[in-house]
C-alpha positions in Angstrom: 37.4 43.2 39.6 34.4 45.5 40.2 34.5 48.4 42.8 31.0 49.5 43.5 30.9 53.3 44.7 26.9 54.4 44.9 23.5 53.3 43.8 21.5 56.2 44.1 18.3 53.5 45.5 16.5 55.6 48.2 15.1 54.0 51.1 11.4 53.0 51.4 10.7 51.8 54.9 12.8 53.1 57.3 15.0 56.5 57.9 17.9 55.1 59.0 19.8 51.8 58.1 20.8 50.9 61.7 22.2 47.7 61.3 24.4 48.4 58.3 26.0 51.1 60.1 26.1 49.1 62.8 28.0 46.2 61.2 30.3 48.6 59.8 31.4 50.3 62.9 31.9 46.8 64.8 34.1 45.8 61.9 35.7 48.7 61.7 36.1 48.8 65.7 37.8 45.0 65.8 40.3 45.8 63.6 41.2 48.7 65.2 41.6 46.8 68.7 43.1 44.0 66.6 46.5 46.3 65.3 46.5 48.0 68.5 46.3 44.6 70.6 49.6 44.0 72.6 51.7 41.2 71.4 52.6 42.5 67.5 52.0 40.3 64.6 52.1 37.0 66.8 49.0 38.0 69.1 47.3 39.0 66.2 47.4 35.5 64.9 46.8 34.0 67.7 43.5 35.8 67.9 42.7 35.1 64.1 43.4 31.5 64.8 40.8 31.6 67.8 38.4 33.1 66.6 38.6 32.3 63.2 36.5 29.1 61.5 38.9 26.2 61.2 37.4 23.3 59.4 40.0 20.2 60.8 38.7 21.8 64.0 35.5 22.8 63.3 35.1 18.6 62.4 36.8 17.7 65.1 39.6 16.1 63.3 42.3 18.7 64.9 42.7 20.8 68.1 43.8 24.1 68.7 47.1 24.2 71.1 45.9 25.2 75.0 45.0 28.4 75.3 44.3 29.6 71.5 40.1 28.1 71.8 38.9 31.3 73.0 35.4 30.0 72.0 33.7 26.5 71.1 34.5 25.4 67.7 30.9 26.0 66.7 31.0 29.5 67.6 33.4 30.6 65.3 30.9 29.9 62.6 30.1 33.4 63.5 33.0 34.9 65.4 35.0 34.4 62.2 32.6 37.0 60.4 33.8 40.3 61.7 37.1 40.0 61.7 39.4 41.0 58.6 42.8 40.0 57.7 44.2 43.4 56.9 42.7 47.2 56.5 42.3 46.2 52.5 40.1 43.4 53.3 38.1 45.3 55.7 37.8 48.3 53.3 36.6 46.0 50.2 34.3 44.1 52.3 32.8 47.3 54.1 32.5 49.6 50.8 30.2 46.6 49.3 28.2 46.3 52.8 27.9 50.4 52.8 26.7 50.3 48.9 24.2 47.5 49.0 23.5 46.6 52.8 21.3 49.8 53.3 19.0 48.7 50.7 18.6 45.1 51.8 18.0 45.9 55.2 15.4 48.5 54.1 13.6 45.7 52.1 13.9 43.3 55.3 13.8 45.5 58.5 16.3 45.7 60.9 16.1 42.5 62.5 15.6 40.3 60.2 18.6 42.0 58.0 20.7 41.1 60.9 19.4 37.6 61.2 19.8 37.6 57.3 23.4 38.7 57.5 25.0 36.4 60.0 23.1 33.4 58.3 24.3 34.4 54.9 27.7 34.4 56.8 26.8 31.1 58.4 26.5 29.6 54.8 29.6 30.9 53.7 31.3 29.3 56.3 29.9 25.9 56.4 30.1 25.6 52.2 34.2 26.8 52.6 34.6 24.1 55.4 32.9 21.4 53.4 35.2 22.0 50.7 38.1 21.8 52.8 37.3 19.5 55.4 41.2 19.0 56.3 42.2 22.5 56.0 44.0 23.9 59.3 43.9 27.8 57.9 41.4 30.1 59.5 38.7 31.6 57.6 38.2 35.2 58.5 36.1 38.4 56.8 32.6 39.1 56.1 32.5 38.2 52.4 30.3 34.9 53.0 28.0 37.5 54.6 28.4 40.2 52.2 28.0 37.5 49.1 24.3 36.9 50.8 23.7 40.5 50.7 24.4 41.3 47.1 22.3 37.9 45.8 19.6 39.5 47.5 20.2 43.4 46.3 20.5 41.6 42.5 17.0 39.7 43.1 15.7 43.0 44.3 17.0 45.7 42.0 18.3 43.7 39.0 17.7 47.1 36.8 19.2 49.4 38.9 22.6 51.2 37.5 25.4 51.0 39.5 28.0 53.6 39.7 31.2 52.2 40.0 34.8 51.3 38.6 35.8 48.2 36.5 39.3 46.8 37.1 39.4 49.1 39.7 39.9 52.0 37.6 37.5 52.4 34.4 34.1 54.3 35.6 31.0 52.7 34.8 27.5 53.0 35.3 25.4 49.8 34.7 22.6 48.0 36.0 23.1 45.7 38.7 22.2 42.4 36.7 25.3 43.0 34.8 27.5 44.8 37.6 27.0 42.2 40.2 26.1 39.1 37.6 29.6 39.8 36.4 31.1 39.8 40.0 29.4 36.7 40.5 30.7 34.6 37.7 34.2 35.7 38.8 33.5 34.3 42.2 32.4 31.1 40.8 35.3 30.9 38.1 38.3 31.7 40.4 36.4 28.8 42.6 36.2 26.1 40.2 39.7 27.1 38.8 41.8 27.3 42.3 42.7 31.3 42.1 44.4 32.4 45.1 44.1 30.0 48.2 44.1 32.8 50.5 40.8 34.3 49.3 37.6 32.1 50.3 36.3 31.8 47.1 34.0 28.9 48.6 32.6 30.8 51.1 31.5 33.8 48.8 29.2 31.1 46.7 28.0 29.6 50.0 26.7 33.1 50.9 25.8 33.8 47.7 23.6 30.5 47.4 22.2 31.2 51.2 21.4 34.6 50.3 19.4 33.9 47.1 17.4 31.1 49.3 16.8 33.0 52.4 15.8 36.3 50.3 11.8 35.3 49.6 11.4 34.5 53.0 12.8 37.9 54.9 11.8 40.4 51.9 8.5 42.5 52.6 5.7 40.8 51.3 5.6 44.4 49.2 9.1 43.8 47.8 8.9 42.3 44.1 11.9 40.0 43.2 13.6 40.2 40.1 11.7 43.1 38.8 8.4 41.3 39.0 4.8 43.1 40.9 4.4 41.6 44.2 1.7 39.5 44.2 -2.0 40.7 46.0 -3.5 38.9 48.7 
């Protein structure tokens, strides 16, 4: 388990990463609304079912009970991204977005980063649905989208040293290549070994793959990937 704390990389192309801050703010606000929504746990579960991505509903082999289908099934590929199961789920995701999102947004620009974030979330959702097409369990959370951000950060800043906690309590200060590379290996191993079924490991891998594929298309032309010098036109 790796908890990122700080990277110390200054912004080059913008003063404020508005999209990163906005996504964090929106996620926090939605979680607050979810906690305060009248009806208690039953209402909370109904919201998660209605806005979460349920593979069997997405593929048309199952239907939600009347009154729970708040949006079309295809729309849940996006609506699930800003919902979280609990405070720990939210804080964990937002910490990764806080540490790494600003620099990826800086490398892409505001609008492209926003599109990139939701496309990575889409990729994660589709990958999860493809692996569990008959599942009736809602997928919620920004983990797929943030996995794409992590893949992008690793491609742009592989040698940047990151401050963090290994196993949640051991202080470390190591290059992103090792910190995030180890995190990626953990996601892959967890998915392949069938770890905790309540975690969308395949959504993480789908987001990672989507982020890696899209990063060369979304970053500024002056950005060097994998530590290489950018080509001159």
